[in-house]
C-alpha positions as a LaTeX table, in Angstrom:
\begin{tabular}{lrrr}
\hline
Residue & $x$ (\AA) & $y$ (\AA) & $z$ (\AA) \\
\hline
Unk1 & 0.01 & 0.03 & 0.04 \\
Unk2 & 2.88 & 2.31 & 0.84 \\
Unk3 & 4.60 & 1.49 & $-2.29$ \\
Unk4 & 1.38 & 2.25 & $-4.37$ \\
Unk5 & 1.12 & 5.68 & $-2.81$ \\
Unk6 & 4.75 & 6.44 & $-3.59$ \\
Unk7 & 4.33 & 5.44 & $-7.21$ \\
Unk8 & 1.20 & 7.71 & $-7.44$ \\
Unk9 & 3.07 & 10.62 & $-5.98$ \\
Unk10 & 6.01 & 10.11 & $-8.28$ \\
Unk11 & 3.61 & 9.87 & $-11.31$ \\
Unk12 & 1.85 & 13.14 & $-10.34$ \\
Unk13 & 5.21 & 14.90 & $-10.04$ \\
Unk14 & 6.24 & 13.75 & $-13.50$ \\
Unk15 & 2.83 & 14.92 & $-14.95$ \\
Unk16 & 3.23 & 18.25 & $-13.25$ \\
Unk17 & 6.79 & 18.67 & $-14.56$ \\
Unk18 & 5.62 & 17.86 & $-18.11$ \\
Unk19 & 2.79 & 20.42 & $-17.92$ \\
Unk20 & 5.11 & 23.13 & $-16.60$ \\
Unk21 & 7.53 & 22.34 & $-19.36$ \\
Unk22 & 4.75 & 22.86 & $-21.93$ \\
Unk23 & 3.85 & 26.13 & $-20.43$ \\
Unk24 & 7.51 & 27.27 & $-20.49$ \\
Unk25 & 7.95 & 26.31 & $-24.12$ \\
Unk26 & 4.75 & 28.11 & $-25.08$ \\
Unk27 & 6.11 & 31.19 & $-23.29$ \\
Unk28 & 9.29 & 30.89 & $-25.26$ \\
Unk29 & 7.78 & 30.34 & $-28.73$ \\
Unk30 & 4.79 & 32.69 & $-28.21$ \\
Unk31 & 6.13 & 35.66 & $-26.35$ \\
Unk32 & 3.01 & 37.65 & $-27.04$ \\
Unk33 & 1.49 & 35.97 & $-23.98$ \\
Unk34 & $-1.47$ & 33.95 & $-25.38$ \\
Unk35 & $-3.10$ & 33.80 & $-22.04$ \\
Unk36 & $-3.44$ & 37.58 & $-21.67$ \\
Unk37 & $-6.66$ & 39.27 & $-22.58$ \\
Unk38 & $-6.74$ & 40.32 & $-26.31$ \\
Unk39 & $-6.08$ & 43.97 & $-27.19$ \\
Unk40 & $-8.91$ & 45.51 & $-29.32$ \\
Unk41 & $-8.02$ & 46.24 & $-32.96$ \\
Unk42 & $-8.87$ & 49.36 & $-34.83$ \\
Unk43 & $-9.76$ & 50.08 & $-38.41$ \\
Unk44 & $-8.78$ & 52.97 & $-40.75$ \\
Unk45 & $-11.82$ & 55.00 & $-41.64$ \\
Unk46 & $-10.31$ & 57.41 & $-44.25$ \\
Unk47 & $-7.08$ & 58.40 & $-45.85$ \\
Unk48 & $-6.96$ & 61.91 & $-47.54$ \\
Unk49 & $-4.03$ & 62.79 & $-49.90$ \\
Unk50 & $-2.25$ & 66.08 & $-50.04$ \\
Unk51 & 0.91 & 67.20 & $-51.73$ \\
Unk52 & 3.84 & 65.50 & $-50.02$ \\
Unk53 & 1.47 & 64.42 & $-47.23$ \\
Unk54 & $-1.66$ & 62.43 & $-46.28$ \\
Unk55 & $-4.01$ & 62.49 & $-43.36$ \\
Unk56 & $-5.18$ & 59.18 & $-41.93$ \\
Unk57 & $-8.23$ & 58.67 & $-39.54$ \\
Unk58 & $-9.28$ & 55.67 & $-37.52$ \\
Unk59 & $-11.80$ & 54.43 & $-35.08$ \\
Unk60 & $-11.20$ & 55.28 & $-31.45$ \\
Unk61 & $-10.75$ & 52.33 & $-29.02$ \\
Unk62 & $-10.88$ & 52.21 & $-25.23$ \\
Unk63 & $-8.87$ & 50.24 & $-22.79$ \\
Unk64 & $-5.53$ & 50.93 & $-24.67$ \\
Unk65 & $-2.50$ & 53.11 & $-24.30$ \\
Unk66 & $-2.44$ & 54.39 & $-27.94$ \\
Unk67 & $-1.94$ & 53.57 & $-31.54$ \\
Unk68 & 1.02 & 52.72 & $-33.86$ \\
Unk69 & 0.82 & 53.81 & $-37.51$ \\
Unk70 & 3.06 & 52.24 & $-40.12$ \\
Unk71 & 3.40 & 53.41 & $-43.72$ \\
Unk72 & 5.52 & 52.42 & $-46.65$ \\
Unk73 & 5.85 & 52.53 & $-50.40$ \\
Unk74 & 6.02 & 48.76 & $-50.37$ \\
Unk75 & 2.61 & 47.05 & $-50.26$ \\
Unk76 & 3.97 & 44.06 & $-48.34$ \\
Unk77 & 5.78 & 46.29 & $-45.77$ \\
Unk78 & 9.04 & 44.37 & $-46.42$ \\
Unk79 & 11.31 & 47.53 & $-46.80$ \\
Unk80 & 11.31 & 51.21 & $-46.28$ \\
Unk81 & 8.73 & 51.07 & $-43.41$ \\
Unk82 & 8.24 & 54.10 & $-41.06$ \\
Unk83 & 6.27 & 54.06 & $-37.89$ \\
Unk84 & 4.57 & 56.71 & $-35.80$ \\
Unk85 & 3.41 & 56.11 & $-32.22$ \\
Unk86 & 0.29 & 57.91 & $-30.95$ \\
Unk87 & 0.44 & 58.02 & $-27.16$ \\
Unk88 & $-3.03$ & 59.42 & $-26.71$ \\
Unk89 & $-5.82$ & 56.89 & $-27.01$ \\
Unk90 & $-8.36$ & 59.69 & $-27.76$ \\
Unk91 & $-6.53$ & 60.79 & $-30.85$ \\
Unk92 & $-8.26$ & 59.57 & $-34.20$ \\
Unk93 & $-6.33$ & 61.24 & $-36.86$ \\
Unk94 & $-2.76$ & 61.95 & $-37.89$ \\
Unk95 & $-1.16$ & 64.00 & $-40.76$ \\
Unk96 & 1.88 & 62.23 & $-42.15$ \\
Unk97 & 4.24 & 64.83 & $-43.67$ \\
Unk98 & 7.61 & 65.06 & $-45.57$ \\
Unk99 & 6.53 & 62.58 & $-48.22$ \\
Unk100 & 7.18 & 62.51 & $-51.93$ \\
Unk101 & 4.64 & 64.09 & $-54.23$ \\
Unk102 & 2.66 & 61.95 & $-56.70$ \\
Unk103 & 3.79 & 58.73 & $-54.83$ \\
Unk104 & 1.71 & 55.74 & $-53.76$ \\
Unk105 & 1.86 & 54.89 & $-50.02$ \\
Unk106 & 0.49 & 52.04 & $-47.95$ \\
Unk107 & $-0.67$ & 52.56 & $-44.44$ \\
Unk108 & $-1.94$ & 50.39 & $-41.51$ \\
Unk109 & $-2.56$ & 50.90 & $-37.86$ \\
Unk110 & $-2.70$ & 48.85 & $-34.67$ \\
Unk111 & $-3.41$ & 49.54 & $-31.02$ \\
Unk112 & $-1.07$ & 48.91 & $-28.07$ \\
Unk113 & $-1.25$ & 48.64 & $-24.30$ \\
Unk114 & 1.98 & 48.72 & $-22.49$ \\
Unk115 & 4.28 & 46.42 & $-24.39$ \\
Unk116 & 1.47 & 44.42 & $-26.15$ \\
Unk117 & 0.19 & 45.17 & $-29.54$ \\
Unk118 & $-2.98$ & 44.18 & $-31.37$ \\
Unk119 & $-3.08$ & 42.83 & $-34.91$ \\
Unk120 & $-2.53$ & 45.24 & $-37.82$ \\
Unk121 & $-5.62$ & 46.71 & $-39.58$ \\
Unk122 & $-6.35$ & 46.11 & $-43.13$ \\
Unk123 & $-3.88$ & 48.07 & $-45.39$ \\
Unk124 & $-5.09$ & 51.22 & $-47.08$ \\
Unk125 & $-3.31$ & 52.76 & $-50.10$ \\
Unk126 & $-3.16$ & 56.47 & $-51.01$ \\
Unk127 & $-1.38$ & 58.45 & $-53.68$ \\
Unk128 & $-0.12$ & 61.85 & $-52.71$ \\
Unk129 & $-1.07$ & 64.60 & $-55.01$ \\
Unk130 & 1.19 & 66.28 & $-57.54$ \\
Unk131 & 3.16 & 69.25 & $-56.30$ \\
Unk132 & 1.36 & 72.39 & $-57.47$ \\
Unk133 & 3.45 & 74.47 & $-59.85$ \\
Unk134 & 3.16 & 78.18 & $-59.18$ \\
Unk135 & 2.76 & 80.23 & $-62.32$ \\
Unk136 & 4.40 & 83.57 & $-62.65$ \\
Unk137 & 1.10 & 85.29 & $-61.83$ \\
Unk138 & 0.57 & 83.18 & $-58.74$ \\
Unk139 & 4.11 & 84.07 & $-57.54$ \\
Unk140 & 3.44 & 87.65 & $-58.12$ \\
Unk141 & 0.22 & 87.67 & $-56.36$ \\
Unk142 & 2.02 & 86.26 & $-53.22$ \\
Unk143 & 4.81 & 88.81 & $-53.26$ \\
Unk144 & 3.16 & 91.81 & $-54.92$ \\
Unk145 & $-0.15$ & 93.75 & $-54.63$ \\
Unk146 & $-0.05$ & 94.04 & $-50.87$ \\
Unk147 & $-1.22$ & 97.31 & $-49.24$ \\
Unk148 & $-1.60$ & 98.61 & $-52.80$ \\
Unk149 & 2.16 & 98.26 & $-53.45$ \\
Unk150 & 4.38 & 96.28 & $-55.82$ \\
Unk151 & 1.75 & 95.98 & $-58.66$ \\
Unk152 & 2.90 & 95.11 & $-62.20$ \\
Unk153 & 2.61 & 98.74 & $-63.13$ \\
Unk154 & 2.95 & 102.03 & $-61.33$ \\
Unk155 & 0.02 & 103.81 & $-59.71$ \\
Unk156 & $-1.40$ & 106.67 & $-61.72$ \\
Unk157 & $-1.65$ & 110.23 & $-60.54$ \\
Unk158 & $-5.06$ & 109.29 & $-59.00$ \\
Unk159 & $-2.86$ & 108.00 & $-56.15$ \\
Unk160 & $-4.87$ & 104.95 & $-55.46$ \\
Unk161 & $-6.06$ & 101.49 & $-56.74$ \\
Unk162 & $-9.63$ & 100.54 & $-57.50$ \\
Unk163 & $-11.41$ & 97.14 & $-57.59$ \\
Unk164 & $-13.13$ & 97.88 & $-60.99$ \\
Unk165 & $-13.17$ & 100.36 & $-63.78$ \\
Unk166 & $-16.56$ & 101.68 & $-62.64$ \\
Unk167 & $-14.96$ & 102.62 & $-59.32$ \\
Unk168 & $-12.38$ & 104.65 & $-61.34$ \\
Unk169 & $-15.21$ & 106.50 & $-63.23$ \\
Unk170 & $-17.11$ & 107.08 & $-59.98$ \\
Unk171 & $-13.96$ & 108.56 & $-58.38$ \\
Unk172 & $-13.43$ & 111.00 & $-61.25$ \\
Unk173 & $-17.02$ & 112.19 & $-60.90$ \\
Unk174 & $-16.51$ & 112.63 & $-57.14$ \\
Unk175 & $-13.36$ & 114.72 & $-57.61$ \\
Unk176 & $-14.96$ & 116.89 & $-60.28$ \\
Unk177 & $-18.00$ & 117.46 & $-58.01$ \\
Unk178 & $-15.88$ & 118.33 & $-55.15$ \\
Unk179 & $-14.06$ & 121.08 & $-57.01$ \\
Unk180 & $-17.46$ & 122.32 & $-58.50$ \\
Unk181 & $-18.84$ & 122.62 & $-55.01$ \\
Unk182 & $-15.74$ & 124.64 & $-53.87$ \\
Unk183 & $-16.36$ & 127.01 & $-56.79$ \\
Unk184 & $-19.97$ & 127.45 & $-55.96$ \\
Unk185 & $-19.11$ & 128.01 & $-52.38$ \\
Unk186 & $-16.61$ & 130.71 & $-53.43$ \\
Unk187 & $-13.61$ & 128.87 & $-52.02$ \\
Unk188 & $-11.87$ & 128.79 & $-55.42$ \\
Unk189 & $-12.23$ & 130.91 & $-58.57$ \\
Unk190 & $-13.62$ & 129.65 & $-61.89$ \\
Unk191 & $-10.06$ & 129.64 & $-63.30$ \\
Unk192 & $-8.81$ & 127.50 & $-60.34$ \\
Unk193 & $-11.68$ & 125.21 & $-60.88$ \\
Unk194 & $-10.75$ & 124.78 & $-64.56$ \\
Unk195 & $-7.18$ & 124.10 & $-63.55$ \\
Unk196 & $-7.71$ & 121.70 & $-60.67$ \\
Unk197 & $-10.79$ & 119.72 & $-61.86$ \\
Unk198 & $-9.86$ & 116.88 & $-64.14$ \\
Unk199 & $-11.55$ & 117.02 & $-67.56$ \\
Unk200 & $-11.16$ & 113.34 & $-68.09$ \\
Unk201 & $-8.91$ & 110.33 & $-67.34$ \\
Unk202 & $-7.13$ & 107.20 & $-68.64$ \\
Unk203 & $-6.95$ & 103.96 & $-66.70$ \\
Unk204 & $-5.39$ & 100.50 & $-66.67$ \\
Unk205 & $-5.39$ & 97.32 & $-64.51$ \\
Unk206 & $-2.64$ & 95.36 & $-62.78$ \\
Unk207 & $-1.90$ & 92.07 & $-64.50$ \\
Unk208 & $-1.21$ & 90.42 & $-61.13$ \\
Unk209 & $-4.36$ & 91.15 & $-59.16$ \\
Unk210 & $-6.68$ & 92.93 & $-61.67$ \\
Unk211 & $-7.08$ & 96.12 & $-59.70$ \\
Unk212 & $-7.43$ & 99.45 & $-61.57$ \\
Unk213 & $-5.66$ & 102.90 & $-61.39$ \\
Unk214 & $-5.21$ & 105.80 & $-63.74$ \\
Unk215 & $-4.19$ & 109.33 & $-64.64$ \\
Unk216 & $-6.43$ & 112.39 & $-64.50$ \\
Unk217 & $-6.35$ & 114.59 & $-67.59$ \\
Unk218 & $-6.37$ & 118.37 & $-67.28$ \\
Unk219 & $-7.03$ & 121.24 & $-69.62$ \\
\hline
\end{tabular}
């Protein structure tokens, strides 16, 4: 009876040792800890292309530390991969910059908690837009025509710029009426009125911004 009990205890020890060995081997070959609770995955909701950049958006998940975004020009992510870690779990979008224009990129995302990561989301592809070429006019609009200065041509003796040709005409009428009023009020003589009041005008527009200016004509 004593021998039987000893045999049973020895057998149980061997079985326990075998089970422990299996657990150890699983821990070696599956370091992701298969017995831990699974981490929720997320999905990409949209990818918007820009010149040399794109913005990726995803679904927000709870119970995580943050997200990891990975993008590459290789569809299989075998080379040239770049990763960005989002440390705020409430963040749901990220603009990826310093890319090449008119280039196709592949992007995917996964969540993480501590040192554990979820599975990658489905891969989305996006092609950055072509770099916009600034025409001469566009360049001039950016550097000229500010505060009524640096237009393609000089300002006329009217001393100002107008949004349309009609505004030029209205300004001429306004100046003439002003001198006419001064003559009627006796502030200036008829001769002075004839010398100071413009009898007409010539006008032109800026080729950069389209504003108008001109010269008054005098008798």
